[in-house]
C-alpha positions in Angstrom: 0.0 0.0 0.0 2.8 2.4 0.9 4.4 1.8 -2.5 1.2 2.4 -4.4 0.6 5.6 -2.5 4.1 6.8 -3.2 3.8 6.0 -6.9 0.4 7.7 -7.0 1.7 10.9 -5.4 4.6 11.0 -7.8 2.4 10.3 -10.8 0.2 13.2 -9.8 3.2 15.5 -9.6 3.0 15.8 -5.8 5.9 15.4 -3.3 6.2 12.1 -1.6 7.2 11.8 2.0 10.9 12.7 2.3 13.1 9.8 3.1 15.4 10.6 6.0 18.7 8.6 6.2 21.4 8.4 8.8 24.9 9.1 7.8 25.7 5.4 8.0 22.7 4.6 5.7 23.9 7.3 3.2 27.4 5.7 3.2 26.1 2.2 2.8 23.8 3.3 -0.1 26.7 5.3 -1.7 24.6 8.4 -1.8 26.3 11.6 -3.0 24.9 14.9 -4.0 25.9 17.9 -6.1 24.6 21.4 -6.6 23.2 21.7 -10.2 24.8 24.3 -12.4 23.1 26.6 -14.9 24.3 26.8 -18.5 23.5 29.3 -21.2 22.5 26.9 -24.0 19.8 24.3 -24.6 20.8 21.4 -26.8 18.3 20.8 -29.6 19.9 18.0 -31.5 22.2 17.1 -34.3 21.5 18.1 -37.8 23.0 17.7 -41.3 23.9 21.0 -42.7 25.4 22.6 -45.8 27.6 25.7 -45.7 26.6 28.1 -48.5 27.8 31.3 -50.0 25.0 34.0 -50.3 24.3 34.9 -53.9 25.1 38.6 -53.1 28.7 37.7 -52.4 29.3 36.0 -55.8 30.2 38.3 -58.7 30.2 36.9 -62.2 32.7 38.6 -64.6 31.5 38.8 -68.2 31.7 41.0 -71.3 28.6 41.8 -73.4 30.6 41.1 -76.6 32.5 38.2 -78.2 36.2 38.1 -77.3 39.2 35.9 -77.4 41.4 35.2 -74.3 45.0 36.0 -75.2 46.4 36.1 -71.7 45.3 34.7 -68.3 46.7 36.2 -65.1 44.3 35.2 -62.4 45.0 32.1 -60.4 42.1 30.1 -58.8 41.6 30.9 -55.1 43.9 33.9 -55.3 43.1 36.8 -53.1 42.1 39.8 -55.2 41.8 43.6 -54.8 39.2 45.5 -56.7 40.7 46.3 -60.1 43.2 43.5 -60.2 43.9 42.3 -63.8 42.5 38.8 -64.4 43.0 38.5 -68.2 43.7 40.2 -71.5 41.3 39.7 -74.4 40.9 40.9 -78.0 37.8 41.3 -80.0 36.5 43.1 -83.2 33.7 44.7 -81.2 36.2 46.3 -78.9 38.2 47.7 -81.8 35.0 49.0 -83.4 33.8 50.6 -80.2 37.0 52.6 -79.9 36.9 53.7 -83.5 33.2 54.7 -83.1 34.1 56.7 -80.0 36.9 58.5 -81.7 34.7 59.3 -84.7 31.9 60.6 -82.4 34.4 62.7 -80.5 35.7 64.3 -83.7 32.2 65.0 -84.9 31.2 66.5 -81.5 34.3 68.8 -81.6 33.5 69.8 -85.2 29.8 70.5 -84.4 30.9 72.6 -81.4 33.2 74.7 -83.4 30.6 75.1 -86.1 28.0 76.2 -83.6 30.4 78.7 -82.1 31.1 80.2 -85.5 27.5 80.5 -86.4 26.6 81.9 -83.0 29.0 84.8 -83.7 27.5 85.4 -87.1 24.0 85.4 -85.6 25.2 88.1 -83.1 26.5 90.2 -86.0 23.3 89.7 -88.0 25.0 88.1 -90.9 22.9 84.9 -90.8 19.4 84.2 -89.6 18.7 83.2 -86.0 17.2 79.9 -87.1 20.7 78.8 -88.4 22.0 79.2 -84.8 19.1 77.1 -83.5 19.8 74.4 -86.0 23.5 74.3 -85.3 22.8 74.0 -81.5 20.6 71.1 -82.2 23.3 69.4 -84.3 25.9 70.1 -81.5 23.5 68.5 -78.9 22.9 65.5 -81.1 26.7 65.0 -81.6 27.2 65.3 -77.9 24.6 62.6 -77.2 26.1 60.3 -79.8 29.5 60.8 -78.2 28.2 59.9 -74.7 26.5 56.9 -76.1 29.7 55.7 -77.8 31.6 56.3 -74.6 29.1 54.3 -72.5 29.4 51.4 -75.1 33.1 51.3 -74.8 32.9 51.4 -71.0 30.9 48.2 -71.1 34.1 46.4 -71.9 35.3 47.2 -68.4 37.9 49.8 -69.4 38.6 52.6 -67.0 38.4 56.4 -67.4 42.2 56.6 -68.0 41.9 54.2 -71.0 39.1 56.3 -72.5 41.0 59.6 -72.0 44.1 58.1 -73.6 42.1 56.9 -76.6 40.5 60.3 -77.1 43.9 62.1 -76.7 45.9 59.9 -79.0 43.1 59.0 -81.4 44.6 55.5 -81.6 42.9 52.1 -81.2 44.2 49.4 -78.9 43.8 45.7 -80.0 43.5 44.2 -76.5 42.1 45.2 -73.2 42.2 43.9 -69.6 39.4 42.2 -67.7 39.6 43.3 -64.0 38.1 42.1 -60.7 35.0 44.1 -60.0 35.4 43.7 -56.2 37.9 42.5 -53.6 37.6 38.9 -52.7 38.7 35.4 -53.8 38.9 34.2 -57.4 36.7 31.1 -56.8 36.2 30.0 -60.4 37.9 30.4 -63.8 35.5 29.5 -66.6 37.8 30.1 -69.6 41.2 28.9 -70.9 44.0 30.6 -72.9 43.1 31.1 -76.5 39.4 30.4 -76.1 36.8 32.4 -78.0 34.0 33.4 -75.6 30.5 34.3 -76.6 29.0 37.6 -75.5 27.9 37.7 -71.9 29.4 34.3 -71.1 31.0 34.1 -67.6 34.8 34.4 -67.6 35.4 34.4 -63.8 33.6 34.2 -60.5 34.8 36.4 -57.7 33.7 35.5 -54.2 33.5 38.7 -52.1 34.4 38.2 -48.4 31.3 38.2 -46.1 29.0 36.2 -43.9 28.4 32.6 -44.9 25.1 30.6 -44.4 24.4 27.3 -42.9 21.3 25.6 -44.3 19.8 22.6 -42.6 16.5 20.6 -42.6 15.3 20.3 -39.0 12.5 18.1 -37.6 9.3 20.0 -37.4 9.3 19.9 -33.5 12.9 21.3 -33.4 12.1 24.1 -35.9 9.1 25.1 -33.8 11.5 26.0 -30.9 13.3 28.5 -33.1 12.4 32.0 -34.3 14.1 34.4 -36.7 16.8 36.3 -34.8 17.3 33.7 -32.1 20.8 33.3 -30.9 22.1 29.8 -31.2 25.3 27.8 -30.7 26.6 25.7 -33.6 29.3 23.1 -33.1 31.2 21.1 -35.7 34.1 18.8 -34.6 36.3 21.1 -32.5 34.7 24.4 -33.8 32.0 26.2 -31.9 30.5 29.6 -32.9 27.7 31.8 -31.9 25.1 32.3 -34.7 21.6 33.5 -35.2 18.6 32.3 -37.2 18.3 34.1 -40.5 15.2 32.4 -41.9 12.7 29.6 -41.4 10.8 28.1 -44.3 7.0 28.8 -43.9 6.1 25.2 -44.8 7.0 21.6 -43.9 8.6 19.4 -46.6 5.9 16.7 -47.0 8.3 13.8 -47.9 10.6 14.3 -44.9 8.4 16.3 -42.5 11.3 18.7 -42.0 11.6 22.5 -42.2 14.5 24.3 -43.9 16.3 26.7 -41.5 19.2 29.0 -42.4 21.8 30.3 -39.9 24.3 33.1 -40.1 27.9 31.8 -39.7 29.6 35.2 -39.9 32.6 36.2 -42.0 35.3 35.0 -39.5 34.1 31.4 -39.4 36.6 28.6 -39.6 34.0 26.5 -41.3 34.5 26.6 -45.0 31.9 27.1 -47.8 30.7 23.9 -49.4 31.0 21.8 -46.3 28.3 19.2 -45.8 28.5 17.6 -42.4 26.7 17.0 -39.1 26.4 19.9 -36.7 25.2 20.2 -33.1 22.6 22.8 -32.5 21.8 24.6 -29.2 19.6 27.6 -28.6 20.7 30.4 -26.3 18.5 29.8 -23.3 19.4 29.4 -19.7 18.9 25.8 -18.6 20.2 23.2 -16.2 21.8 20.0 -17.4 20.9 16.9 -15.5 22.9 13.7 -16.5 20.6 10.8 -17.1 22.5 8.7 -14.5 21.0 11.1 -11.8 17.4 10.3 -12.8 14.9 7.5 -12.7 12.0 6.8 -15.1 8.5 6.3 -13.8 6.4 5.6 -16.8 6.7 8.7 -19.0 7.9 10.8 -16.0 11.6 11.6 -15.3 12.4 12.0 -11.7 15.4 13.0 -9.6 16.0 13.1 -5.9 16.6 16.4 -4.1 18.1 16.5 -0.6 16.9 19.0 2.0 16.9 19.2 5.8 13.8 16.9 5.9 15.5 14.2 3.8 15.5 13.0 0.2 12.4 13.7 -2.0 11.7 12.6 -5.6 10.8 15.5 -7.9 9.4 15.6 -11.4 11.9 17.0 -14.0 10.5 19.2 -16.7 12.4 18.1 -19.8 12.9 20.6 -22.6 15.3 18.5 -24.5 17.9 15.7 -24.2 20.9 14.1 -25.8 22.5 10.7 -25.2 23.9 11.7 -21.8 21.6 14.3 -20.2 18.3 16.0 -19.9 17.9 19.8 -20.2 15.3 21.7 -18.1 14.4 25.4 -17.6 13.5 24.7 -14.0 16.2 27.0 -12.7 15.1 26.4 -9.0 17.1 23.2 -9.3 20.3 25.3 -9.4 19.9 26.2 -5.8 19.3 22.6 -4.7 21.4 19.5 -3.9 20.6 16.7 -6.3 21.5 13.1 -5.8 24.2 12.1 -8.3 25.1 8.6 -6.9 23.0 6.1 -5.1 19.8 6.9 -7.1 18.9 3.3 -7.5 19.3 2.7 -3.8 17.0 5.5 -2.9 14.5 4.3 -5.4 14.5 0.9 -3.7 14.3 2.3 -0.2 11.2 4.3 -1.2 9.5 1.2 -2.7 9.3 2.8 -6.1 8.8 0.4 -9.0 9.2 0.9 -12.8 5.5 0.4 -13.5 
């Protein structure tokens, strides 16, 4: 009857009668206690994740005209500064663009001089005012065509100095340099020496330095514990880093019943892009960690023994999560209590508690 009453009290979540032991009984039962410590993270589980590069950090280098590669200078995985020379190319469109610009510059200069001459004649009344209006229109048209030709040449990636030199010397260069648009890593080279490349085909990919992402599919129950912006701890092998939740998919993948979640790994992470591996995930939440060896199972309940001046009392443990070795609870009152760490089985037997 005592056993049934004790089990009933525990099942109902009530405190059973404390078990008071003498020092000798404690020694014989091997009972030892320890004050529970708080920790700042709640372990949610292990996940398979993939380290990704955000699309905004990848810069494809291309030219909107057909060219031929005559010199390759960039080396894969080299660290680049913005403007570093990656290759030299030749192309008839490039030559034509220079010639067109020079022609438009000459025409703009001629129309400007003509407009200036006619403006003076208009002031002197030698020619009609409409002649001056017409010459101004021609000058503006020539200027617009010059600017259009200049913009077309700039599409090849040449700089202001190249354009200024072409206009000054009135000469055409057969080749031009392809340069890195941003600082970063030359992650991919899509061409080879001597290759003819079609217009707008990718020549290089430059990976700008920045924050990486970790994408993982989490069980629905785990994903529900997370919110965008939550601070988390991500562990891989010997690496551990603080992260935050960037996005959570608004739907559950029907085949796997998982939810895709994306985490921010930061720019200084030692975890490399492209890695696919298991990661341990914990959420930043103050909890207590209770090793499973300190507990007993009573049906679906997890109990531990707490020591007080009145004796040893079984107490329900509110479990938020668990791993192979421990339970995690947000019952922070346990942090101020002495919990039995050894002799749990002996106390269970003394109180007449069964596993039913």
